[in-house]
C-alpha positions as CSV (number, residue, x, y, z in Angstrom):
1,X,0.0,0.0,0.0
2,X,1.4,3.4,-0.9
3,X,2.0,6.1,1.6
4,X,-1.0,8.1,0.3
5,X,-3.4,5.2,0.6
6,X,-2.2,4.4,4.1
7,X,-2.8,8.0,5.0
8,X,-6.3,8.0,3.5
9,X,-7.3,4.7,5.2
10,X,-5.9,5.8,8.6
11,X,-6.8,9.5,8.8
12,X,-9.7,10.3,6.5
13,X,-12.3,8.3,8.6
14,X,-11.8,10.9,11.4
15,X,-12.6,13.9,9.2
16,X,-15.9,14.5,11.0
17,X,-14.3,14.4,14.4
18,X,-11.6,16.8,13.2
19,X,-14.2,19.3,11.9
20,X,-16.2,19.2,15.1
21,X,-13.1,19.9,17.2
22,X,-12.2,22.8,14.8
23,X,-15.8,24.1,14.9
24,X,-15.7,24.0,18.8
25,X,-12.5,26.1,18.9
26,X,-13.1,28.6,16.1
27,X,-16.9,28.9,16.7
28,X,-17.3,29.4,12.9
29,X,-18.1,26.9,10.1
30,X,-16.0,28.6,7.5
31,X,-13.0,29.1,9.7
32,X,-13.3,25.5,10.9
33,X,-13.1,24.3,7.3
34,X,-10.0,26.4,6.6
35,X,-8.3,25.1,9.8
36,X,-9.2,21.4,9.0
37,X,-7.8,21.8,5.5
38,X,-4.5,23.1,6.9
39,X,-4.4,20.5,9.6
40,X,-4.8,17.7,7.0
41,X,-2.0,19.1,5.0
42,X,0.2,19.1,8.0
43,X,-0.9,15.5,8.9
44,X,0.0,14.3,5.5
45,X,3.4,16.0,5.7
46,X,4.2,14.4,9.0
47,X,2.3,11.2,8.6
48,X,5.5,9.1,8.9
49,X,6.1,10.4,12.4
50,X,2.8,9.1,13.7
51,X,3.3,6.5,16.5
52,X,0.9,3.6,16.9
53,X,-2.0,2.5,14.8
54,X,-4.7,4.8,16.0
55,X,-4.6,8.0,14.0
56,X,-7.5,9.7,15.8
57,X,-5.8,11.2,18.9
58,X,-2.8,12.1,16.8
59,X,-4.9,13.9,14.2
60,X,-7.0,15.8,16.8
61,X,-3.8,17.1,18.4
62,X,-2.7,18.5,15.0
63,X,-6.2,20.0,14.5
64,X,-6.1,21.7,17.9
65,X,-2.7,23.2,17.4
66,X,-3.6,24.3,13.9
67,X,-6.7,26.0,15.1
68,X,-4.8,28.0,17.7
69,X,-2.2,29.0,15.2
70,X,-4.9,30.0,12.7
71,X,-6.7,32.1,15.3
72,X,-3.5,33.8,16.4
73,X,-2.9,34.8,12.8
74,X,-6.4,35.6,11.6
75,X,-8.4,36.5,14.6
76,X,-6.0,37.4,17.4
77,X,-8.6,39.4,19.3
78,X,-10.7,36.3,19.6
79,X,-7.9,34.0,20.7
80,X,-8.6,32.7,24.2
81,X,-6.0,30.3,25.7
82,X,-7.8,27.1,26.7
83,X,-6.5,25.2,29.7
84,X,-6.0,21.5,29.5
85,X,-9.5,20.7,30.9
86,X,-11.2,22.9,28.3
87,X,-9.2,21.4,25.5
88,X,-10.1,17.9,26.7
89,X,-13.8,18.9,26.6
90,X,-13.3,20.0,23.0
91,X,-11.9,16.6,22.1
92,X,-14.7,14.9,23.9
93,X,-17.2,16.8,21.9
94,X,-15.4,15.9,18.7
95,X,-15.4,12.3,19.7
96,X,-18.9,11.9,21.1
97,X,-20.9,14.9,19.8
98,X,-20.3,14.9,16.1
99,X,-24.0,14.4,16.0
100,X,-24.8,17.1,18.5
101,X,-25.9,14.7,21.2
102,X,-22.7,14.6,23.3
103,X,-21.5,16.2,26.5
104,X,-23.1,19.5,27.4
105,X,-23.1,21.5,30.7
106,X,-26.9,21.4,31.1
107,X,-29.3,18.9,32.5
108,X,-31.1,17.1,29.7
109,X,-34.6,15.6,30.2
110,X,-35.5,12.6,28.0
111,X,-38.6,10.5,27.3
112,X,-38.2,7.0,26.0
113,X,-40.4,4.4,24.4
114,X,-39.1,1.1,25.5
115,X,-39.5,-2.5,24.1
116,X,-37.9,-5.2,26.2
117,X,-37.8,-9.0,26.4
118,X,-39.6,-10.3,29.5
119,X,-36.6,-12.5,30.3
120,X,-33.4,-11.1,28.8
121,X,-31.3,-14.1,30.1
122,X,-33.4,-16.7,28.2
123,X,-32.1,-17.1,24.7
124,X,-35.4,-18.6,23.6
125,X,-37.6,-15.9,25.0
126,X,-39.7,-14.1,22.4
127,X,-42.2,-12.3,24.7
128,X,-41.8,-8.5,24.6
129,X,-43.2,-5.8,26.9
130,X,-43.6,-2.2,26.1
131,X,-43.4,0.8,28.5
132,X,-42.5,4.5,28.7
133,X,-39.8,6.0,30.9
134,X,-38.0,9.2,31.7
135,X,-34.3,10.0,32.1
136,X,-32.4,12.9,33.5
137,X,-28.8,13.3,32.1
138,X,-26.3,15.7,33.7
139,X,-22.7,16.4,32.5
140,X,-19.9,16.5,35.0
141,X,-16.1,16.6,35.3
142,X,-15.8,19.4,32.8
143,X,-17.6,17.3,30.2
144,X,-15.4,14.2,30.7
145,X,-18.4,12.3,32.1
146,X,-22.1,12.3,32.7
147,X,-24.7,10.5,34.8
148,X,-28.1,9.4,33.7
149,X,-31.1,8.6,36.0
150,X,-33.7,6.3,34.4
151,X,-37.2,5.9,35.9
152,X,-40.3,3.9,35.0
153,X,-43.1,2.2,37.0
154,X,-41.5,-0.3,39.4
155,X,-38.0,0.1,38.0
156,X,-35.2,2.6,38.4
157,X,-31.6,2.7,37.3
158,X,-28.6,5.0,36.6
159,X,-25.6,5.0,34.4
160,X,-22.2,6.6,34.9
161,X,-20.2,7.4,31.7
162,X,-16.5,8.5,31.7
163,X,-14.3,9.4,28.8
164,X,-10.6,8.6,28.6
165,X,-9.1,10.9,25.9
166,X,-5.7,9.1,25.7
167,X,-7.4,6.1,24.3
168,X,-10.5,7.8,22.9
169,X,-12.7,5.3,24.9
170,X,-15.9,5.8,26.8
171,X,-16.8,3.5,29.7
172,X,-20.4,3.1,30.9
173,X,-21.4,1.6,34.3
174,X,-25.0,0.6,35.1
175,X,-26.9,-0.1,38.3
176,X,-30.6,-0.7,38.9
177,X,-33.2,-1.8,41.3
178,X,-33.3,-5.2,39.5
179,X,-30.1,-6.1,41.3
180,X,-29.7,-3.9,44.4
181,X,-26.2,-3.1,45.4
182,X,-24.6,-4.3,42.2
183,X,-22.6,-2.0,39.8
184,X,-22.2,-3.8,36.5
185,X,-18.8,-4.0,34.9
186,X,-18.4,-1.2,32.4
187,X,-19.1,-1.6,28.7
188,X,-16.4,0.1,26.6
189,X,-16.4,1.7,23.2
190,X,-16.3,4.8,21.1
191,X,-18.1,6.8,18.5
192,X,-17.0,5.2,15.2
193,X,-18.9,7.5,12.9
194,X,-21.4,10.4,13.2
195,X,-24.6,9.4,15.0
196,X,-23.4,5.8,15.9
197,X,-21.5,4.2,18.8
198,X,-20.9,0.7,20.1
199,X,-19.9,-0.5,23.6
200,X,-19.2,-4.1,24.8
201,X,-18.1,-6.1,27.8
202,X,-18.2,-9.6,29.3
203,X,-20.4,-10.2,32.4
204,X,-22.2,-12.9,34.4
205,X,-25.8,-12.1,35.3
206,X,-27.6,-14.5,37.8
207,X,-25.0,-17.1,37.0
208,X,-25.4,-16.8,33.2
209,X,-22.2,-15.8,31.3
210,X,-22.9,-13.3,28.6
211,X,-21.2,-10.8,26.2
212,X,-23.1,-7.5,26.5
213,X,-23.4,-4.9,23.7
214,X,-24.9,-1.4,23.6
215,X,-25.6,0.1,20.2
216,X,-26.4,3.8,19.8
217,X,-27.7,5.0,16.5
218,X,-29.7,7.7,14.7
219,X,-28.3,10.3,17.2
220,X,-29.4,13.9,16.7
221,X,-29.6,16.9,18.9
222,X,-33.1,15.9,20.0
223,X,-33.4,12.1,19.6
224,X,-31.5,8.8,19.6
225,X,-32.0,5.1,19.5
226,X,-30.4,2.7,22.0
227,X,-30.3,-1.1,21.7
228,X,-29.0,-3.7,24.1
229,X,-28.0,-7.2,23.0
230,X,-26.7,-10.3,24.7
231,X,-24.5,-13.0,23.3
232,X,-24.6,-16.4,24.9
233,X,-22.0,-18.0,22.6
234,X,-19.0,-15.8,23.3
235,X,-19.8,-13.1,20.7
236,X,-20.5,-15.3,17.7
237,X,-24.2,-14.2,17.6
238,X,-26.2,-11.5,19.5
239,X,-29.9,-11.4,20.5
240,X,-31.4,-7.9,21.0
241,X,-33.4,-7.7,24.2
242,X,-34.1,-4.0,24.9
243,X,-34.7,-1.1,22.6
244,X,-35.2,2.6,23.6
245,X,-36.4,5.4,21.3
246,X,-35.3,8.5,23.1
247,X,-36.7,12.0,22.6
248,X,-35.4,15.2,24.2
249,X,-38.0,17.1,26.3
250,X,-38.2,20.8,25.6
251,X,-37.7,22.9,28.7
C-alpha cells in the first residue's frame, strides 16, 4: 500500500471528528473548514512520524494546534487560551458529539419508548413488553463524564459514563433496582462515525455468562436510538433484548 493510501485509510475516517473539534474552537463553520484543510496538509506532511496504529488522537492534536495558530494569525482578538481541561472537553465533543448529542453543561430531560424482552437471560424468550420511561442526564467533570437517572413504573436505574481521551474510549457503568447493590462492569467503546457508537463487555448475570453490547444510532440533537443485545456464545451471535427510542423534552 502506498503512503497516500495508508494516510487515507488511517486518517480520513476521522474527518468529522476533526471538523467538530475545529468548529468548537473557532466557533465558525467557514473558519473550521480552513483550519481542518490546513491540519490535514500538516498531517500528510508528518504522517511518517505518527506512532501507533490509532490516528484519531494524533490527528486531533494536530487540528487543535492548527486552530490555535490560525486564530492567532487571523483573529488574534478572539484567541482565548484554553487550559487542559477545556481542550479535553473539545476533544470529547469531537469524539462523542459529532451528531450534536454529546456532553453539554446542562441537564437534559428525555422521554423514551421502550421495548424489552420479559426475560433477557433466556435465549429462547420471544415475549416482549412495552413501556414508557423518563431519564435525566447531567454532564460532570468538565464534560469528561455524565450521569443518567432512568425511571419507569416499578424500576429505576442509573448509568455513569466516563471518557478517557488518551485512548478515545468511553466506559459506561450501570446499576438498577433489579439487582440492588450491584454495579455492573463497564461496557467500553467509542463513536466510530457520526450518530453511531458501540460498547461491549463480558459479564455474568444471575450465573449466566454473557457478552453484552450497547448500540447507539440515529443520534441527533433531539433524539437517539439505543439497543441492548446479549451474546450467549462468546460473541458469535447476538440477540437484541431491549430497545429505547429517546426524545429530548423541551424545557
